[in-house]
N, C-alpha and C positions, 0 to 999 in steps of 0.2 A: 147195154152201149159200154166202153170202157170207159176206166177211169183214168186220172191222169197217170196215177202212180204205176197202175196196167200196163199203160202203156210203155210207159220208160223201160221197167222193168222185162215185156215182152223184144223190144229193140234191141235193148243190152242184151241180153240169152240170144237174140239170134245171130249177135255178131260174136257171139262166144267170149267174151268180155265179163272180169271179175271185176267186184265192186271196188278192188283197191288198184285195178287195171283201171278204171272209168276215174279215179280219186287222181290219179298219177296223172292221167292222161287233161282231164280239166282243173287240174288246180283245184279244187272243192274239195275239200273234205269228206270221206268216207261215210262217217253218221252222217252227215248232210244229204247225201246222195239215197243213203237206206231210208233216210224219213220221208224224201222227198218218191219213192217209190211205193211206201207206205201212206201215203195220201197225206202225211205229216207234215203240214205248212206252219208250224210253228215251231223255227228254227231258234227262239230269240233274237233275232234281227229286226233292221225294218224290213220295208214289206218290198223298198228295192232291190234290197239283196238275194230278197226271193224270188223275186223276176228273175234277175240277174243270171242267179244260179238253174231255172227251169230253163232258159232261153239258151244258156252257155250249156247245159246237159241233152236240151234237143239238138243241138246245134251238131254237138259231137256225135250223136248217133243218128243223125239223119235224120229226124223226122222233123214235119211242119211246124216251129214253133209259134206261128202265130194264133193258129186251133188251141195249143197246147196255152197258151197264155189267157186265150178269151175265156177259157173254160177254167182256168182257175182265178179268174176276174170274177167268175159268177160261181165260185165255191166260197172267194174271199169276200163277196158282195158286195164287187162293182166301186166304180169309186168312191168318194165319199163327198158325198153333196155338202156345199156351203152352207152355214152352219143358219137358220131364218132369223131375223132381228126380230124381237115385238116391238113394234113401233106403236102399241098401244099408250104406253104411259107417257112416250111424247103427247098423243093428244089433250090429257087431261092435265097436264102440267100448264099451272098459269104464268104466265109470263106477265110482268106487271113493274118491268125495270122501267123506270124514267130516267132522261138525262140531265144532267145536273142543270140549274137552273132554267128549268123548263115546267109548266104546272102540272101538278097529278090532278088526273082525272077524279080522282077520289077524294078531291082538298075539301074539306071542312068548309059551306058556304061563310059568308059573314053574318052578322046578326046584325036583326031589325035594326036601325037606329046608330049603326055605327059608319054610318055614310060622310059625315064631317069628323069621322076619327082620322089621322094620317094615315095614307096608302102608308102598307107594307115597302122596305125597301127591301128592295131585289138584289139575292145573292148575288156576290161576284163567281164568273164562271172559271175561277182557277180550275188547271190540269186534275183531272183525279190521282190523287198519288198512295193511293191506303186502301183497301180492301180489296185492289185488284186480284191479288194471288201471287203477281208477278214480283220476281227478284228482284232488288236494287242492284243499280248498274253498280261498276267497282273504283276503287277512288282513283282520280287520274293520276296524282301525284304518287298515291302506294305503286299502281304500274309503271311508271315510269322509274321509280324506284328498283323495283324488281327488273327492267330491263336494262337498267347500269349495271347493278350487279352482273347480270349473263354479259354482257358486253364485255366488263371485266374480264369475266374467266374466259371469255371465248379468246380475247388477247393474250394473255396468260398463253393458250394453249398453243396459240398461233406460235408466240415466241420460244416456247421449247422446242415444238415439233422442228421450226428453223434450225435453231439449235444446232438438235441433235441431227441434222442433216447435213452441217457445216464440221460441227466437232466430231460426229462419232460415222462417219461415212467412207471416212480411209480407214483402209486394215492397215496393220503396221506388215510392216514387209517381212518375209521371214526367210532365213539362211537357208541354202541351197541342201537341201541332206544329202548324204552319200547314199541312204539307202531308198533310193527312186521308188524301188518299187513297193516298199512298207505307205510311203507316202501316197501311192496312189491309189493304193489299198483300200486304205483309212480315207480317201474323200470322193472314192467309189460307193454310188449308191447300191441299197443292198438289191440283189437280185429277187425278181416276183417269187415266193413262195410257190412251192408246186409239189401235187402226188402223184406217185405212179401204181399204177393200178395193174396187179398182172395176172391173169387168170392161170388158176393150178387146175383145171378142169372149163370145160365148154360152162360158159356162163352169159348172159345178159345182162349188162349194165350200162349204168344213166345217171348223169352228174349234175347236180343245180345250185347254183351259188346262195347262200340262207341271207334272204329278206330281213334284216334287222328291224325295219321299219314298219315291219305289217302290224295293220292294225289289232287289237283283240277279236279273237274267235277267226282267225284268217290264218289259212295255211301260209307262212313264213316261205314260203316257196318261191327265189328269187330267178336269176337270169342264167338259162342251162348252159353246162359248162361243155358236158359232153352228150352228145345226142343215145340215143338209143342207140348201144350196141352189142355186136357178138363177139364175144373172142374164144377163140380157140386155146386150144391147149398152152400155155407158154408162151400167150400174146399180151402184151403190154399197152399201156394206154397214158398219157400225162396230160393232166390239166393244172390249168394254174388257180392257186389259194390265196387268196389275200384275209381268206377269216374264216371262218365256220360254211362247210358246206352240206348239200344232202349226199347221199351215194346209196342207190338204188341197186341190187343187185336179186335175181332169179335165183341165187343158191349165193347164199353167204360163206358159205365151209369151202367156195372152189375160188374165193379170191385171197390176193393178199394185200398190204397196200403199205406202198414205202411214201412216208413223211419229213425229208428234212434230217436222211439218213436213219430213222428210226421205223420199223416194221413192224403194220400192226396184223392179226389174223383175226377176224370178225372170230371165227372159229373158235380162239382162245377166249372169248367175250361168251360165249353158249351159244352165238347167232348162228339158224340154220335158216333153209329154207329165203322166202320171196319177201324178203325185207328192206325198207330205208331207214339208213343209219345217218348219224350225224356226227360230224367227224372236228370238232372242235378248233 
């Protein structure tokens, strides 16, 4: 019977897909996929991440993920059983707390000849305030004092906001400028930055937005900006660039990138072959 890793590796090789291509398609790091195919499930992550990676990888390879996850549960030891609570100590506990004002069963019997003595006075049944372990309530006067200060602070903030809206809401009138074109360009927001990718020879390209909020140990690939496309020689594609982007090319030496009037040649960086680079 094949192991989980053998089934994954066999399905991937039947499709003729490399680990790098599988990592780019599933957005799962290549070293994680390599460990899964080698039956090394200790990825340094929680179990829910490992199950999610197995499910996504199996779905991508078009193999039943239910059986795969079942086998993984058997390998990982299955679900964690709830801890058994040892209740033996509670059976041996001597609970002998008496209510205030009630006679205790272990009280010492009266001595003989003490019948004429004055009967003991019953203790008043006051509420127990000490020894309960509960914190005492706050002082109402202190609470009222703090609330009064908070109210004063809120009133000052409201007054400042009203004054700002009344006196600072009006913008001073500006004199008409003779250079209307310059004024228009000064008030027009900057256009969205773009990156122009040009093929120097036949090449396959794909572009993603970098996810700056990605969790640690997770591939920070974000929204896809350009789907996987084959460019002929001299053909170009323009993609928006509002921040760092990931650029994949099947041959980095076959592309050039123009960003804000600046031309970048990955081959000048010594990059060749199929690679994914980050453009800051």
